[in-house]
BAPALUM-52439 format. One line per 4 residues: number of its first residue (from 1); their letters; for each residue x, y, z of C-alpha. Coordinates in nm, 4 decimals, decimal comma, m for minus. Example, Ala and Ser with C-alpha at 12.3 -4.5 7.8 and 13.67 -1.06 7.14 Angstrom:
<sites>
1	AS	1,2300:m0,4500:0,7800; 1,3670:m0,1060:0,7140
</sites>
This chain:
<sites>
1	MTDI	m1,3841:m3,2966:m0,2239; m1,6211:m3,1516:m0,4823; m1,4502:m2,9630:m0,7641; m1,5752:m2,6096:m0,7118
5	SMNA	m1,5612:m2,5384:m1,0864; m1,8471:m2,7881:m1,1271; m2,0680:m2,5489:m0,9298; m1,9743:m2,2367:m1,1247
9	DQLV	m2,3273:m2,1403:m1,2275; m2,4585:m2,1810:m0,8753; m2,1740:m1,9774:m0,7276; m2,2267:m1,6981:m0,9788
13	KLDR	m2,5976:m1,6942:m0,8931; m2,5279:m1,6823:m0,5193; m2,2643:m1,4125:m0,5667; m2,5167:m1,1935:m0,7488
17	ECMW	m2,7771:m1,2553:m0,4769; m2,5662:m1,2219:m0,1627; m2,2327:m1,0468:m0,2116; m2,1510:m0,6775:m0,1828
21	HHII	m1,8081:m0,6507:m0,3426; m1,5403:m0,3894:m0,2822; m1,5197:m0,0844:m0,5117; m1,7563:m0,2337:m0,7716
25	QHKI	m2,0665:m0,0853:m0,9307; m2,2882:m0,3932:m0,9105; m2,5044:m0,2759:m1,1985; m2,2393:m0,4214:m1,4313
29	FDAV	m2,3359:m0,7695:m1,3124; m2,6573:m0,7377:m1,5102; m2,4410:m0,7866:m1,8187; m2,1258:m0,9640:m1,6991
33	EPTI	m2,0488:m1,2308:m1,4438; m1,8792:m1,1376:m1,1166; m1,5211:m1,2624:m1,0966; m1,4836:m1,5605:m0,8651
37	MVEG	m1,1324:m1,6909:m0,7924; m1,0925:m2,0403:m0,6535; m0,7244:m2,1395:m0,6592; m0,3724:m2,0025:m0,6793
41	KGCM	m0,0198:m2,1367:m0,7107; 0,2973:m1,9340:m0,7501; 0,2081:m1,6334:m0,9676; m0,0982:m1,8009:m1,1192
45	VKDV	m0,4650:m1,7877:m1,0188; m0,7629:m1,9856:m1,1472; m1,1207:m1,8653:m1,1666; m1,4404:m2,0597:m1,1075
49	HGRE	m1,4560:m2,1641:m1,4746; m1,1028:m2,3026:m1,4690; m0,9452:m2,0116:m1,6592; m0,5882:m1,9419:m1,5472
53	YLDG	m0,4265:m1,5994:m1,5218; m0,0813:m1,4672:m1,4450; m0,1501:m1,2363:m1,1526; 0,0298:m0,9092:m1,2130
57	LSGG	m0,1353:m0,7533:m0,9077; m0,0482:m0,9945:m0,6244; m0,4045:m1,0599:m0,5210; m0,5597:m0,7525:m0,6766
61	VWCI	m0,4309:m0,5113:m0,4124; m0,0542:m0,5726:m0,4134; m0,0281:m0,8075:m0,1172; 0,0538:m1,1730:m0,2054
65	NVGY	0,4268:m1,1021:m0,1955; 0,5531:m1,4620:m0,1654; 0,2989:m1,5935:m0,4140; 0,0106:m1,8360:m0,3826
69	GEDR	0,0204:m2,1825:m0,2299; 0,3285:m2,1269:m0,0142; 0,3113:m2,4255:0,2208; 0,5628:m2,2835:0,4655
73	VSDA	0,3295:m1,9963:0,5491; 0,0053:m2,1944:0,5588; 0,1677:m2,4733:0,7620; 0,3016:m2,2232:1,0175
77	IHRQ	m0,0477:m2,0760:1,0507; m0,2033:m2,4220:1,0811; 0,0367:m2,5322:1,3547; m0,0308:m2,2191:1,5557
81	LKKL	m0,4087:m2,2450:1,5072; m0,3982:m2,5886:1,6687; m0,1748:m2,4756:1,9549; m0,3204:m2,1320:2,0390
85	PYYA	m0,5125:m1,9436:1,7698; m0,5768:m1,6293:1,9654; m0,5492:m1,4403:2,2889; m0,6254:m1,0708:2,3425
89	GSAG	m0,3471:m0,8267:2,2648; m0,3359:m0,7164:2,6271; m0,1236:m1,0291:2,6721; 0,1653:m1,1594:2,4659
93	NPPS	0,2024:m1,4855:2,2771; 0,5235:m1,6344:2,1346; 0,4595:m1,5582:1,7645; 0,3645:m1,1955:1,8290
97	ILMA	0,6671:m1,1419:2,0523; 0,9062:m1,3016:1,8042; 0,7509:m1,1109:1,5135; 0,7907:m0,7825:1,7010
101	KKLT	1,1538:m0,8678:1,7720; 1,2153:m0,9503:1,4060; 1,0639:m0,6209:1,2903; 1,2820:m0,4229:1,5286
105	ELMP	1,5856:m0,6075:1,3904; 1,4850:m0,5069:1,0380; 1,4388:m0,1455:1,1534; 1,6450:m0,0915:1,4709
109	YLQR	1,5425:0,2750:1,4810; 1,1844:0,1638:1,5586; 1,1709:m0,0363:1,8792; 0,8029:m0,0844:1,9663
113	VFIS	0,5328:m0,2781:1,7778; 0,1550:m0,2424:1,8162; m0,0424:m0,5131:1,6340; m0,3783:m0,4730:1,4612
117	NSGS	m0,5415:m0,6202:1,1518; m0,5498:m0,3776:0,8575; m0,3579:m0,0892:0,7077; m0,6401:0,1542:0,7794
121	EANE	m0,6388:0,0494:1,1426; m0,2606:0,0744:1,1686; m0,2789:0,4343:1,0466; m0,5577:0,5148:1,2916
125	KAFK	m0,3283:0,3970:1,5708; m0,0469:0,6194:1,4437; m0,2727:0,9259:1,4428; m0,3975:0,8526:1,7937
129	ISRQ	m0,0456:0,7909:1,9225; 0,0833:1,1155:1,7719; m0,1941:1,3195:1,9340; m0,1789:1,1538:2,2748
133	YNRL	0,2020:1,1616:2,2747; 0,1996:1,5388:2,2370; m0,0732:1,5922:2,4960; 0,1137:1,3801:2,7481
137	KGKD	0,4045:1,6185:2,6899; 0,1779:1,9136:2,7649; 0,1445:2,0236:2,4012; m0,1808:2,0580:2,2095
141	KYKI	m0,0281:1,9433:1,8808; m0,3071:1,7540:1,7080; m0,3063:1,8367:1,3370; m0,2103:1,5674:1,0857
145	IYRE	m0,0556:1,6537:0,7483; m0,0830:1,4218:0,4509; 0,0185:1,4376:0,0846; m0,2202:1,4705:m0,2077
149	RDYH	m0,2579:1,1486:m0,4091; m0,1453:0,9318:m0,1150; m0,3936:0,6794:0,0223; m0,4086:0,5816:0,3895
153	GTTF	m0,7277:0,3820:0,4340; m1,1046:0,3602:0,4503; m1,1832:0,4403:0,8141; m1,2755:0,8015:0,8804
157	AAMS	m0,9441:0,9298:1,0142; m0,7474:0,7372:0,7515; m0,9835:0,8676:0,4849; m0,9480:1,2219:0,6197
161	ATGQ	m0,5740:1,1830:0,5615; m0,6191:1,0522:0,2068; m0,5414:1,2769:m0,0882; m0,7763:1,1083:m0,3347
165	PERI	m1,0981:1,3103:m0,3703; m1,3066:1,0386:m0,5362; m1,2367:0,7991:m0,2471; m1,3745:1,0634:m0,0107
169	MGYE	m1,6696:1,1846:m0,2177; m2,0081:1,1221:m0,0551; m1,8686:1,0568:0,2929; m1,8217:1,4166:0,4009
173	PLLP	m1,7914:1,5837:0,6417; m1,4559:1,4305:0,7209; m1,2695:1,4731:1,0475; m1,1189:1,8137:1,1294
177	GFYG	m0,7470:1,8599:1,1801; m0,6185:1,7047:0,8560; m0,4329:1,9132:0,5959; m0,2734:1,8289:0,2601
181	IPPV	0,0506:1,9230:0,0849; 0,1222:1,8855:m0,2901; 0,2291:1,5498:m0,4330; 0,5896:1,4804:m0,5275
185	YCYR	0,4932:1,4410:m0,8921; 0,7434:1,5832:m1,1392; 0,5504:1,4599:m1,4430; 0,2557:1,6819:m1,3420
189	CSLG	0,3987:1,9333:m1,0965; 0,1034:2,1055:m0,9307; 0,3329:2,3988:m0,8455; 0,4368:2,4614:m1,2054
193	KTYP	0,8032:2,3858:m1,1323; 1,0618:2,1811:m1,3200; 1,3089:1,9470:m1,1506; 1,5950:1,9909:m1,0637
197	GCDI	1,5641:2,3691:m1,0594; 1,2599:2,3603:m0,8313; 1,4375:2,3569:m0,4920; 1,2082:2,0583:m0,4137
201	ACAR	0,9188:2,3017:m0,3631; 0,6691:2,0185:m0,3074; 0,8645:1,9155:0,0044; 0,9177:2,2730:0,1236
205	ALEK	0,5403:2,3164:0,1077; 0,5371:2,1180:0,4325; 0,7185:2,3977:0,6160; 0,4866:2,6602:0,4695
209	LILA	0,1828:2,4666:0,5877; 0,3266:2,4099:0,9362; 0,3943:2,7843:0,9691; 0,0490:2,8721:0,8366
213	EGPD	m0,1267:2,6373:1,0800; 0,1076:2,7115:1,3691; 0,4005:2,4855:1,4666; 0,2494:2,4404:1,8115
217	TVAS	m0,0557:2,2692:1,6584; 0,0978:2,0175:1,4121; 0,1521:1,6686:1,5520; 0,2620:1,4568:1,2560
221	VILE	0,2930:1,4107:0,8823; 0,2105:1,0814:0,7105; 0,3549:0,9847:0,3713; 0,3794:0,6788:0,1501
225	PITA	0,7454:0,6299:0,0479; 0,6194:0,5710:m0,3067; 0,2651:0,6880:m0,3750; 0,0705:0,3710:m0,4539
229	GGGI	m0,2954:0,3977:m0,5558; m0,2463:0,7609:m0,6536; m0,0397:0,6626:m0,9568; 0,2815:0,4774:m0,8553
233	IVPV	0,4780:0,8009:m0,8065; 0,8438:0,7781:m0,7008; 0,9881:1,0829:m0,5200; 1,3085:1,2525:m0,6310
237	DEYF	1,6108:1,1592:m0,4225; 1,6276:1,4888:m0,2303; 1,2639:1,4801:m0,1234; 1,2773:1,2900:0,2036
241	NVIQ	1,5905:1,4699:0,3235; 1,3985:1,7979:0,3035; 1,0893:1,6465:0,4677; 1,2909:1,5000:0,7554
245	EICK	1,4757:1,8256:0,8200; 1,1462:2,0158:0,8406; 0,9938:1,7586:1,0751; 1,2916:1,7799:1,3105
249	KYDV	1,2924:2,1601:1,2985; 0,9307:2,1858:1,4119; 0,9095:1,8747:1,6328; 0,6651:1,7024:1,3972
253	LLIM	0,6507:1,3228:1,3973; 0,7205:1,1582:1,0611; 0,4968:0,8566:0,9887; 0,5816:0,6287:0,6968
257	DEVV	0,2866:0,4379:0,5525; 0,4491:0,1164:0,4290; 0,1219:m0,0747:0,3946; 0,1885:m0,1289:0,0228
261	NGFG	0,5598:m0,0457:m0,0036; 0,6771:m0,2848:0,2667; 0,8282:m0,6336:0,2557; 1,0175:m0,6277:m0,0714
265	RTGK	0,7662:m0,4634:m0,3008; 1,0056:m0,1840:m0,4068; 1,3266:m0,3888:m0,4160; 1,4188:m0,3252:m0,0525
269	MFGH	1,2533:m0,4659:0,2585; 1,0849:m0,1279:0,3143; 1,0285:0,1527:0,0686; 1,1747:0,4312:0,2822
273	QHWD	1,5069:0,2434:0,2912; 1,5801:0,3694:m0,0608; 1,6503:0,7056:0,1032; 1,8407:0,8270:0,4092
277	VKPD	1,5363:0,8749:0,6288; 1,4369:0,7304:0,9655; 1,0691:0,7730:1,0544; 0,9356:0,8216:1,4062
281	MLTT	0,6529:0,5797:1,3298; 0,5793:0,3291:1,0573; 0,2664:0,1421:0,9559; 0,2539:m0,1723:0,7457
285	AKGI	0,0197:m0,4572:0,6537; m0,0456:m0,6520:0,3273; 0,2982:m0,8060:0,2596; 0,3766:m0,8637:0,6275
289	ASSY	0,2031:m1,2020:0,6040; 0,1501:m1,1912:0,2258; m0,2181:m1,1602:0,3226; m0,2425:m1,5275:0,4141
293	MPLS	m0,3947:m1,3823:0,7321; m0,5142:m1,0285:0,8162; m0,2387:m0,8464:1,0040; m0,0927:m0,4989:1,0431
297	VTMA	0,1477:m0,3221:1,2745; 0,2198:0,0289:1,3912; 0,5826:0,0779:1,4930; 0,7240:0,3615:1,7018
301	TNDI	1,0484:0,4698:1,8630; 1,1236:0,4057:2,2279; 1,1267:0,7827:2,2773; 0,7581:0,7895:2,1848
305	FKVF	0,6769:0,4766:2,3857; 0,8405:0,6063:2,7046; 0,6100:0,9086:2,7154; 0,3239:0,6634:2,7783
309	LNDP	0,4934:0,5154:3,0887; 0,3123:0,6933:3,3706; 0,1180:0,6387:3,6903; m0,0957:0,3261:3,6292
313	GDTL	m0,3852:0,4969:3,8041; m0,3951:0,7844:3,5560; m0,6618:0,6978:3,2982; m0,5269:0,9346:3,0354
317	AYFR	m0,1607:0,8423:3,0699; m0,1425:0,5168:2,8723; m0,2447:0,4213:2,5198; m0,6059:0,3175:2,5642
321	DIST	m0,6453:0,1270:2,2405; m0,7331:m0,2274:2,1479; m0,7634:m0,4264:1,8255; m0,9450:m0,7572:1,8594
325	YGGC	m0,7511:m0,9372:1,5893; m0,4247:m0,7862:1,7085; m0,4271:m1,0902:1,9349; m0,4257:m1,3418:1,6492
329	AAAC	m0,1242:m1,5601:1,7222; m0,1705:m1,7558:1,3988; m0,1381:m1,4422:1,1835; 0,1883:m1,3532:1,3566
333	AGAL	0,3189:m1,7074:1,3062; 0,2398:m1,6719:0,9371; 0,4148:m1,3358:0,9242; 0,7298:m1,4750:1,0852
337	ENIK	0,7531:m1,7513:0,8264; 0,6644:m1,5106:0,5465; 0,9504:m1,2767:0,6417; 1,1872:m1,5732:0,6656
341	IIED	1,0897:m1,6786:0,3110; 1,1522:m1,3257:0,1821; 1,4996:m1,3371:0,3370; 1,5866:m1,7013:0,2570
345	SKLC	1,4735:m1,6746:m0,1044; 1,6258:m1,3275:m0,1490; 1,2950:m1,1915:m0,2712; 1,3955:m0,8275:m0,2162
349	ENSE	1,6829:m0,8890:m0,4542; 1,4528:m1,0659:m0,6982; 1,2087:m0,7760:m0,6773; 1,4869:m0,5355:m0,7679
353	KMGS	1,6217:m0,7546:m1,0489; 1,2875:m0,8543:m1,2018; 1,1514:m0,5046:m1,1463; 1,4378:m0,3609:m1,3509
357	YLME	1,3681:m0,6174:m1,6221; 0,9961:m0,5283:m1,6208; 1,0772:m0,1561:m1,6396; 1,3163:m0,2192:m1,9264
361	GLKE	1,0440:m0,3964:m2,1221; 0,7727:m0,1416:m2,0485; 0,9962:0,1632:m2,1064; 0,9942:0,0791:m2,4773
365	FESL	0,6283:0,1798:m2,4826; 0,7181:0,5414:m2,3977; 0,7791:0,5856:m2,7704; 0,4060:0,5362:m2,8280
369	PFVG	0,2076:0,8605:m2,8639; m0,0365:0,7688:m2,5852; 0,2150:0,6575:m2,3181; 0,3235:0,9555:m2,1100
373	QVRG	0,5521:0,7908:m1,8575; 0,6565:0,4508:m1,7248; 0,7773:0,4679:m1,3631; 0,8308:0,2656:m1,0481
377	KGLF	1,0764:0,0804:m0,8258; 1,1137:m0,2913:m0,7847; 0,8020:m0,4880:m0,8724; 0,5862:m0,1787:m0,8380
381	VGIE	0,5329:m0,0147:m1,1768; 0,2870:0,2275:m1,3338; 0,2177:0,3370:m1,6911; 0,0570:0,6787:m1,7291
385	LVED	m0,1632:0,6956:m2,0392; m0,2279:1,0281:m2,2140; m0,4299:1,1542:m2,5082; m0,1475:1,3862:m2,6105
389	KKTK	0,2168:1,3706:m2,5029; 0,2678:1,7468:m2,5294; m0,0343:1,8568:m2,3271; m0,0284:1,5421:m2,1092
393	APVS	m0,4080:1,5327:m2,1296; m0,5030:1,2074:m1,9537; m0,6990:0,9312:m2,1208; m1,0393:0,8550:m1,9743
397	EGLA	m1,0767:0,6028:m1,6951; m1,2957:0,4052:m1,9340; m1,0169:0,3734:m2,1890; m0,7698:0,2701:m1,9184
401	GKVV	m1,0235:0,0050:m1,8190; m1,0379:m0,1229:m2,1762; m0,6602:m0,1652:m2,1731; m0,6821:m0,3686:m1,8523
405	AAVK	m0,9552:m0,5844:m2,0083; m0,7457:m0,6401:m2,3205; m0,4493:m0,7507:m2,1072; m0,6826:m0,9988:m1,9379
409	EKGV	m0,7682:m1,1445:m2,2801; m0,4077:m1,2630:m2,2887; m0,4391:m1,4350:m1,9524; m0,2669:m1,1631:m1,7493
413	LIGK	m0,4158:m0,9493:m1,4716; m0,3022:m0,5904:m1,4190; m0,4808:m0,2941:m1,2603; m0,5431:0,0763:m1,2939
417	MNRS	m0,6220:0,3757:m1,0788; m0,9813:0,3249:m0,9711; m1,2075:0,6239:m0,8994; m0,9368:0,8065:m0,7086
421	ISGY	m0,8761:1,1462:m0,8703; m1,1445:1,2832:m1,0993; m1,0209:1,3045:m1,4573; m0,6850:1,1500:m1,3743
425	NNVL	m0,7524:0,7804:m1,3235; m0,5222:0,7098:m1,6149; m0,2372:0,5021:m1,4690; m0,2044:0,1281:m1,5281
429	TMAP	m0,0565:m0,0565:m1,2296; 0,1552:m0,3701:m1,1995; 0,2797:m0,5389:m0,8819; 0,3286:m0,9140:m0,9364
433	PLII	0,4403:m1,1547:m0,6622; 0,8059:m1,1181:m0,5691; 0,8765:m1,4754:m0,6806; 0,8098:m1,3896:m1,0454
437	KKDE	1,0514:m1,5183:m1,3101; 1,1843:m1,3689:m1,6317; 0,9537:m1,5624:m1,8644; 0,6526:m1,4456:m1,6625
441	IDRI	0,7726:m1,0853:m1,6900; 0,7965:m1,1360:m2,0661; 0,4364:m1,2535:m2,0654; 0,3213:m0,9399:m1,8851
445	VTAV	0,5082:m0,7109:m2,1249; 0,3710:m0,8962:m2,4297; 0,0146:m0,8740:m2,2973; 0,0465:m0,5026:m2,2227
449	KYAL	0,1865:m0,4385:m2,5702; m0,1060:m0,6229:m2,7262; m0,3555:m0,4240:m2,5185; m0,2010:m0,0842:m2,5903
453	EKCR	m0,1991:m0,1546:m2,9625; m0,5532:m0,2908:m2,9634; m0,7066:m0,0034:m2,7672; m0,5506:0,2732:m2,9744
457	I	m0,6478:0,1410:m3,3209
</sites>
């Protein structure tokens, strides 16, 4: 096999000529080479020139939970590809059935699993289910409530439910029927309150919005357990209790978006399990198969599912939805093995333990004049950078980018908020594979320290 690094110049040339990369202004490639990754093992990745990096982002978008080069996952996928790679999701196959069973064992309060191929798509399904569910019950409850700073995807409904204005800019008009509530963001409370004397006003804003729009029109609310791309924001402990009480009071379905939070990222199998809350629906992707294959699921209670059991001849009385790659048996086989690895290797526990160690190391930087807050849970950590600690004026996105570049100089990859909230893309992000070890955490902390010192000289 030809060593791909020998063809680096050709690959760079072809990349510039043919590729349209995600969330990249391609004008920069006039001056710099596009990044091309060719190999990964454990927590390490190698680029086309043979340079190795400790991946503090689990594949760039927080998804390679069990690390690179995990033979158990790739072998499970390979075996299934040879036996039966695919059959439409209108029929079952053994891996999809067994994966669905496993998920319901992990969350016994959610008993039905609908398979698709991306987080955006999983959220689209949840929105459609919540609207059709209510209409089958004779109610015209169709409005969807989301939280500012949360991200739910790139398709139009998912984008309409996303509280990140720069991700939406240029694609308007968005879909009607989507309404936002304030973020649960004590560091920058948009309501001017101070915890704990705030009565959790950001959560109680949900009730105010439901009453303003009319309880008979609101179908569901979708929330990330921990806000991800909007700044790694962890809610206060009382938050979800208030949210759940309001949802029950007004018969509003609670959807948890666990696309990023799920499968050990936060130190528990699912992010919402840090709090006493049981959603009516849940969406997840990324870590479900550690992105060795594209896969997502939308889970719902049996109470929701049973409403769709009607006269087979009634066109409107069943969930008329399909996802082509929801029938990929190989992806489900990979997910089953991936979940088994997370359990066998106690990766949730490692995420909690190594996450605490990472937080301990990074918390020391809060003494620096330009570090406003270090926050997170498990191996899901953010550093908010500010120009002034008293005013909390954010640093520019450009400066945050320079910090990320300086970390890369030390052979470590981290991320930052990327064109999400105008003027506030100032949070560095870290989410390494759940297999990470103490010495690798030390390397991340050392690289971040170097970058913070370099960029503030």
